[in-house]
N, C-alpha and C positions, 0 to 999 in steps of 0.2 A: 764675380768678377767679369768684367765686360766680355763681349765676344766680337772680334773684328773678322768681317769678310775681306780677303784680299782677291779682286779682279784682275787678274795679270793679261795683258795682250803683248805678244810676243809672235812675229814671224807668220801672222795670218792665224794664229791661234788664240783661244781664251780660255782660261785656265783660273778655276775658283777654288778657294782654300778659305778655311777659319781656322783661328787660333784663337785661343783664350788667354788673357794675360792681364796684369795690373794696370797696364796703360799703353800708349801706342808704340812707343820704342820698344818695348819688351815683345810686343806682339810680331814687329816688324824681325826681331832677330830669331823667333820662333819660325816666321815664313821663310826667312833667308837657310836657316837649316835645315827646313824640310825641300826647299827646291835646291840645295846644293848638296842635299842627299843622293839626289840623280833620280831619274825616272818621272820625275813630275812633269817636267817640261821637255818634250822630245827636242834633240838636236841642240840642247842647251850646253855651252861650255861652261862647265860648272867652274872652273879656276877662274876665268874671265868674271863670270857672273859674281863671285865671291869677292874678288877684287875690286869691282865697282861699287858693289854694294857697301864695303869697308871704306871706300874712299868717298862716297857721296852721302850715307847717312847722317853725318855730323855735319857736313859742308853745305849740301843741298838737301835737308831733310824733306818728309813730306809735309807739303802745304796744305793748308785749310781752304777748300772752295769757298770762292764768295757766297755770303746768303745763304750757306748750307750748315746745318749742323752735323757733327760726327764724321763728316766726310773729306778725305784728303786726297791728294794725287803726287804720285813719286815716280820720277824716272829715270831709267838707267842706260846707260850707252854701252854697248856690249859690241866693241870693234864697229862694225856699221850698221848695227842692228841697233834698235831703240825698244827698249822695254816700258811698257805703262803699266803703271800700278794703281788702281783706284782702291781706296781703303775706306770701307765703311764700319762704324761701329754699330752692331747690329742689334745688341741686347747686353741689357746690363743687369737683368733682374737674376738672381740666385736660381728661383723657381724654373725658368725656360732652361738656363744652362745645365741643370741636373736633368730633365726630362729630354733635352735633345742632344745627341753625340755630336761631335765636332767630326768633321770629313771634307774631303774635297772632291769636286767632279772637274772634270775636264773634258774639252772639246778641242779638236783641231782642225774644224772644217768652218768656213764661212760661207 
């Protein structure tokens, strides 16, 4: 099952998360659930985030970057704030997924 790495930029912070899913759409919903669960992105209005995600995931879904394989870009507007999300399908081999646990690292400084 593929692993997707989510690189999120919001209000000057960069947050990295990985999700394992059958496809990009399923991985995005797993990412949304983790973000909406709170604590992952400081100062995030979780209700506004969930509403923006639900409105945009089908209408303005992640788009593949030109001349890149397995890389997408997704934007969410949360009031006056823009959340940029880069998604990279980082591995598809079962052996790698079994030996490397998923997790997230976040940094709030630039």
